[in-house]
N, C-alpha and C positions, 0 to 999 in steps of 0.2 A: 593233545595234538592240535585241536582247533584253536586253543588259546595261543599256542606258540606261533601258529600261522598268522593269527590276527596281529600279534605283537610284531612279528617280522614285517607284515604288510605296513604297519604304522611307521616302522623305521625306514621303509622304502619311500615314505612321503605320503602315505595314505592317511585317512582319518576316519574315526568311527562316528557315524552320523547320530546326532541326538534326536533326530526327527523320527516320529513313529512311522511304521509301515502303513501304507494306505492302499486300498483297492487292489490292483493287480500285483502290487509288491508283496502282498501277504501270501506266503507259500506254506500253507498247512491244509490238511484235508478237511478239517472242521473247526468251527469256532464257537465260543459261547457268546451269543449275540445279545446286545442291549439296544433297545429301540431308541428313537429320537427323543422321547420324553423320559428316558431312564427306565422304561419297563423292561423286565427280563423276558426275552423271547425264548431263550434256552439254547441247547447245543444243536447247531444246524450245519449242514455241509457248506464249505466255502462258496461253492457255486450258488447255492440258495441265498447266502448272505449278500453276495455281489448282485444277485438279481433283485433283492429287496432294496439295496442301495440305489440301483438304477431306477426302480419303480418310484421311490420317494424323491428322486433327484438329489441324493445326498452322497456322501463319501462313507466308505467302510474304513474305520480307523482302528488300528490295533492299540488298545489302551493298557493292556497287561500282557506283555509278550511272554513272561515267565510262567504264566498260569498254564494248566493243562486241562482242557485245551485253552489256547490264548483267548483273552476277552477282547471282543471288538464291539465298537459302537457305531451306530448310524448318526452322522452329524455333517454339518457344513464345515468342512475343515478349514477353508479360507477364513470364514467368519470366526471360527474358534481361535485361529492363530492371531487374528487381529485383536480380538478381545483380550487374549492372553498378553499380547505385547502392550496394550493400553494399561492393563492391570500392573504389569511389571514396571512400566514407566511411572505410574502414579505411586507405586511403592517406593521407587527410588527418589521421587520428588519429596515424599514425606519422611524419608529415612533421616534419622538424626545422626550426624557425625560429631564425635567428640572433638572439639577444637580447643586448644590451649593458646590463649593470647598472652602476650608478654608486655609488661610495662616496666620501664626502668626509671629509677629515681635516685637522686643524690641525697645524702644524709642532711645537708643544709640547703634544702630546696626552697626556692622563693615561694611565698604564699600564692601568688598568681599562678605559677607553674604547677603547684600542688593542686589547685582547683581544676586546672586544665587536665592534668593526669587523672585526677579522681573522676572527672566527667567521662573520660574514656573507659575507665574501669566500670563505671555505672552502666555505660552503653553495652559493654561486653557482657556483663552479668544479665542485663535485661534480655539479651539475645540468647541466653542459655549457655554461654561459653564460660569455661574456666579461665582464670587469669593468674599468670605467674608474675608475681611482683619481685623485682630485683633491685636491691639497694647496692649501689656501686660506691665502694670506698676508695679513696685515693690518698696517697701520702700519709700524713699524720692521722687522717680520719680512721685508719685501720686500727688505731689504738682506742677508738671510741665506739665500739660495736653497739653500746646502749643507745646511741643516737638513731641508728638504723632500726633497732628493735622497737623503740618508742614510736618511730614513724610508721612502721608496719602495723603496730597495734592501733594507732590513730586511724589509719586508712581502713582497717578492718571494722573499726567501730563506726566510721562514717557511712559504710555501705552495708551494715549488718542487716538492713531490711531486705536487701537483694541477694546477699551472699553470705557464706560462712567460711571460716578458716578450715580448709581441707588438709593443708600441710603446714604445721607450725613453723615459724621463722627458724632458720638454721644457717650457720655460717658455711659458705662454700668458697674457699680461697679468699679472694678480695671482696667477694660479694656476700650478701645475705639474702636468702630466698624464702618466699612464702607463697603458697598457692591458695587462691580463693575459689570456692565452688558456688555455682548459682543455686538458689532455692528452687527455681523453676527448671523443669526438664526442657531439653532442647526442643522437643516436639511441641510442648505447650507454648514456648516462646514463638515458634514458627507459626502456630495456629493463631495466636493473638496478633502477630504482625500481619498475617493475611486478612484477618477480620478488620483491623484498623485501616489497612489499605483499601479494602472494599468499602468501608464506611466513608473514607475520604473521597473515593471516586463517586459514591452515591451523592455525597454532599455537593460536589462540584457539578454533577449533572442536574441536581435540584436547583442550584443557584442559576445555572445557565437557562433552564426551562422557565424559571421565574422571571428572569430578565427578558427573555423572548416574549413571554406573555404580556409583560408590562409595555413592551414596545408595540405589540399588536393591538392592545386594548384601545378602542376609540375614546376620544376625549368626550367627557360628559358636556352636554350643551349648557351654556350659562343660563341661570334662571332669570327670567324676565323681571325687571323691577316693577313692583306694584304701581298701577296707575294712580296718580294723585286725585283725590276726590275733588270734584268741582266745588268751589266755594259758593254757597248760596248767599246772595246779597241780603243783608239784614234789613228789616223794615225800619224805616225812619220813625 
C-alpha cells in the first residue's frame, strides 16, 4: 500500500529525495548511534541522540535507514556534503571515456598527406584513444582492394609502438575499415599529459625567476688596473 502511494505521488509530480534524513526529520523512537570519530555509542533514544548532536554542535544523520533500529551518525553534514561533492568531481575528472577517432584515407594517397594523416593517428593513440581508419574507394579503385589493405598494413606497422590492430581490415561497401587500439590506457595517457603540463609550467616559472634575478643582480665593479711601478733611474 505504501509503495503504491509513493508511486502515485511520483506520478503527480513529486520526487523521492536521495538526501538522508537529518536531525528533526528523523522519525523513529530510537537509533543505533555512531560517534563523530566512528566509535559505537549503542542504541539510544532519539531524544538523547539529538541532545548529543546539539552538545557536540554537529548534525544527527541517518546513514542506514533500513537497519533496525536505523543507524545514525554525529557529523558536520554541510562539510560532509562538500567533501562528497569534491570527491565526485575528482572522480569524473579522472574518469576515462572510450573515444573512437576516425581517420579517412584514399588508396593512392600522396606521401605528404600520408605523413600528415599518420601524425594525427599518432597523436590520437598517445592520448589513449582508439582510431578507426577508413580507406575510401572510388570508381575503378573498388576493383583493387589490395591497395587499401597494403596501406592499412603499412600504417599499422608505422605506429606499432603506440597501438595495435584491434579490428583487422575488412570491406564495408565502398570502404575498407580497420581499428587501432592504444597500448596505453586512457587514464595513463591523461596522467602523463597532466605531468607534462605541470613540468612545462614549472619550467616557464623557473625561466621567469631566473630572468628576474639576472635583472636585479647588481653589476660587479670593474677591477682597478694595477698601478705601474715607478721606474728607478739607473746609475750612470
